[in-house]
Every structure is written in structure tokens, then in C-alpha cells.
ROKOL-653456 format. One line per 4 residues: number of its first residue (from 1); their letters; for each residue x, y, z of N, C-alpha, C. Coordinates in nm, 3 decimals. Layout:
BEGIN
NUM> A> X/Y/Z/X/Y/Z/X/Y/Z  ... $
//
This chain:
BEGIN
1> MLTA> -13.233/4.057/-6.757/-13.332/3.908/-6.689/-13.273/3.932/-6.535  -13.372/3.883/-6.470/-13.297/3.855/-6.327/-13.218/3.745/-6.311  -13.084/3.723/-6.153/-13.026/3.599/-6.188/-13.105/3.558/-6.036  -13.029/3.427/-6.014/-13.092/3.364/-5.923/-13.009/3.430/-5.810 $
5> EQIR> -12.946/3.491/-5.821/-12.854/3.544/-5.688/-12.941/3.674/-5.631  -12.997/3.794/-5.732/-13.068/3.860/-5.721/-13.220/3.801/-5.640  -13.257/3.645/-5.712/-13.375/3.655/-5.645/-13.319/3.630/-5.477  -13.238/3.534/-5.450/-13.194/3.531/-5.321/-13.191/3.640/-5.255 $
9> AARA> -13.124/3.733/-5.303/-13.068/3.873/-5.175/-13.215/3.943/-5.216  -13.329/3.970/-5.273/-13.427/3.989/-5.254/-13.500/3.927/-5.193  -13.486/3.814/-5.157/-13.575/3.712/-5.027/-13.524/3.799/-4.954  -13.352/3.758/-4.939/-13.336/3.803/-4.775/-13.336/3.937/-4.709 $
13> LLRM> -13.347/4.028/-4.831/-13.345/4.209/-4.778/-13.529/4.233/-4.723  -13.580/4.132/-4.737/-13.727/4.116/-4.694/-13.749/4.021/-4.610  -13.686/3.979/-4.588/-13.715/3.843/-4.461/-13.793/3.742/-4.520  -13.827/3.739/-4.644/-13.905/3.645/-4.677/-13.876/3.509/-4.741 $
17> EQKD> -13.949/3.396/-4.713/-13.922/3.282/-4.680/-13.998/3.228/-4.810  -13.876/3.097/-4.877/-13.916/3.081/-5.014/-14.102/3.048/-5.018  -14.168/2.964/-4.936/-14.285/2.947/-4.947/-14.362/3.072/-4.959  -14.366/3.196/-4.881/-14.411/3.291/-4.884/-14.384/3.393/-5.058 $
21> LAER> -14.296/3.373/-5.100/-14.236/3.412/-5.233/-14.341/3.316/-5.348  -14.363/3.201/-5.341/-14.428/3.070/-5.384/-14.619/3.127/-5.429  -14.670/3.155/-5.286/-14.772/3.204/-5.280/-14.787/3.372/-5.329  -14.692/3.464/-5.335/-14.747/3.599/-5.374/-14.667/3.567/-5.516 $
25> SGVS> -14.588/3.497/-5.579/-14.590/3.509/-5.747/-14.697/3.415/-5.813  -14.700/3.325/-5.752/-14.839/3.229/-5.789/-14.734/3.102/-5.878  -14.603/3.070/-5.831/-14.477/3.001/-5.881/-14.447/2.858/-5.764  -14.484/2.741/-5.780/-14.491/2.664/-5.679/-14.329/2.710/-5.644 $
29> LPSI> -14.384/2.615/-5.507/-14.277/2.599/-5.406/-14.118/2.536/-5.462  -14.147/2.450/-5.537/-14.031/2.341/-5.589/-13.969/2.397/-5.724  -14.035/2.499/-5.802/-13.976/2.567/-5.864/-13.925/2.677/-5.826  -13.948/2.735/-5.704/-13.860/2.872/-5.632/-13.753/2.796/-5.589 $
33> KRLE> -13.738/2.705/-5.546/-13.643/2.627/-5.496/-13.530/2.593/-5.616  -13.565/2.546/-5.719/-13.508/2.486/-5.844/-13.450/2.636/-5.856  -13.494/2.754/-5.885/-13.439/2.851/-5.957/-13.348/2.946/-5.864  -13.353/2.932/-5.699/-13.248/2.985/-5.648/-13.142/2.899/-5.605 $
37> QMNG> -13.156/2.762/-5.643/-13.036/2.693/-5.661/-12.961/2.703/-5.812  -12.971/2.795/-5.874/-12.928/2.794/-6.041/-12.798/2.889/-6.031  -12.708/2.922/-6.079/-12.635/3.046/-6.075/-12.639/3.131/-6.219  -12.639/3.257/-6.177/-12.663/3.334/-6.313/-12.831/3.346/-6.382 $
41> ALTA> -12.840/3.469/-6.497/-12.925/3.475/-6.551/-13.015/3.367/-6.549  -13.123/3.345/-6.542/-13.240/3.301/-6.536/-13.288/3.284/-6.705  -13.184/3.268/-6.775/-13.265/3.215/-6.959/-13.341/3.099/-6.986  -13.282/3.006/-6.907/-13.390/2.869/-6.921/-13.514/2.898/-6.895 $
45> TRVS> -13.541/2.989/-6.794/-13.688/2.988/-6.734/-13.778/3.051/-6.826  -13.894/3.014/-6.779/-13.978/3.064/-6.874/-14.000/3.240/-6.847  -14.027/3.314/-6.938/-14.027/3.447/-6.888/-14.157/3.468/-6.817  -14.280/3.458/-6.822/-14.388/3.436/-6.743/-14.347/3.372/-6.599 $
49> TVEA> -14.255/3.302/-6.625/-14.235/3.263/-6.438/-14.153/3.383/-6.399  -14.027/3.415/-6.417/-13.947/3.539/-6.398/-14.026/3.629/-6.334  -14.102/3.682/-6.416/-14.175/3.790/-6.437/-14.304/3.801/-6.316  -14.364/3.681/-6.283/-14.397/3.659/-6.177/-14.380/3.684/-6.033 $
53> IRTA> -14.213/3.625/-6.060/-14.134/3.663/-5.929/-14.081/3.779/-5.910  -14.024/3.864/-6.011/-14.000/3.962/-5.996/-14.138/4.082/-5.973  -14.250/4.057/-6.031/-14.333/4.166/-5.937/-14.372/4.139/-5.775  -14.350/4.028/-5.784/-14.413/3.971/-5.635/-14.307/4.019/-5.546 $
57> LETA> -14.170/4.049/-5.588/-14.060/4.096/-5.529/-14.040/4.243/-5.528  -14.100/4.310/-5.643/-14.075/4.468/-5.645/-14.241/4.473/-5.580  -14.352/4.421/-5.549/-14.444/4.471/-5.513/-14.441/4.493/-5.352  -14.341/4.365/-5.311/-14.246/4.347/-5.176/-14.209/4.471/-5.099 $
61> GVTF> -14.114/4.544/-5.236/-14.026/4.633/-5.197/-13.924/4.630/-5.214  -13.901/4.564/-5.330/-13.743/4.588/-5.365/-13.718/4.678/-5.488  -13.650/4.695/-5.510/-13.591/4.751/-5.682/-13.471/4.696/-5.743  -13.462/4.621/-5.876/-13.396/4.528/-5.918/-13.279/4.644/-5.966 $
65> IAQN> -13.128/4.608/-5.993/-13.059/4.709/-5.994/-12.996/4.595/-6.163  -12.987/4.667/-6.279/-12.976/4.600/-6.401/-12.801/4.609/-6.415  -12.741/4.499/-6.440/-12.571/4.528/-6.498/-12.565/4.658/-6.549  -12.475/4.720/-6.474/-12.430/4.857/-6.519/-12.281/4.870/-6.521 $
69> GGGA> -12.179/4.785/-6.525/-12.055/4.824/-6.526/-12.015/4.750/-6.347  -12.098/4.755/-6.263/-12.064/4.754/-6.128/-12.176/4.577/-6.070  -12.203/4.531/-6.205/-12.295/4.412/-6.195/-12.445/4.408/-6.119  -12.563/4.343/-6.130/-12.642/4.328/-6.137/-12.665/4.310/-5.965 $
73> GVRL> -12.772/4.372/-5.901/-12.754/4.382/-5.750/-12.942/4.427/-5.748  -12.933/4.484/-5.590/-13.099/4.410/-5.577/-13.094/4.553/-5.434  -13.128/4.600/-5.419/-13.165/4.712/-5.260/-13.341/4.778/-5.300  -13.343/4.763/-5.126/-13.507/4.835/-5.081/-13.547/4.946/-5.163 $
77> AKPE> -13.620/4.959/-5.201/-13.718/5.038/-5.288/-13.740/5.209/-5.180  -13.683/5.232/-5.224/-13.728/5.434/-5.161/-13.889/5.421/-5.132  -13.920/5.462/-5.018/-14.042/5.462/-4.940/-14.122/5.568/-4.985  -14.225/5.549/-5.050/-14.309/5.687/-5.128/-14.371/5.750/-5.028 $
//
């Protein structure tokens, strides 16, 4: 499950505005803003909303790193 911190970090790495993420993901701008104000895992959010955001950010070039003892994170994807 993604965290609010990962979404904020991914946008920062991509230099992507909230409105751009909203357009790319099909999630409303108010929803993006609300989710980014949360802390931790987005467990109370619809799975389809989180997946739409994940897909948009991954398509734009980030990779999400799972909780693996060092904490969940995000990095720029390796160019193909």
C-alpha cells in the first residue's frame, strides 16, 4: 500500500504539480490534495484511487520501494 509520503516524494522527484497528477491519474485535484495531507499508508482510501495514482506516477518514471526494513520509499526508475 502506498503512503502519502511516497506520493509527495514521487511528485517531487518528477517535479510534477498536484494538478498534473490529477489529470494523469483521473483522480480529482481535491482528492490528491486530501490524500497528500494524510500521514502513513493510505488504507482508508479506495484501492482503485491509490492504483490510479500509482500507475500515473510509475508511467511518469518513478519506482516505489516497499517496506523492507529500511522503510518504504521512492526513486527514479532506471532508464530503459
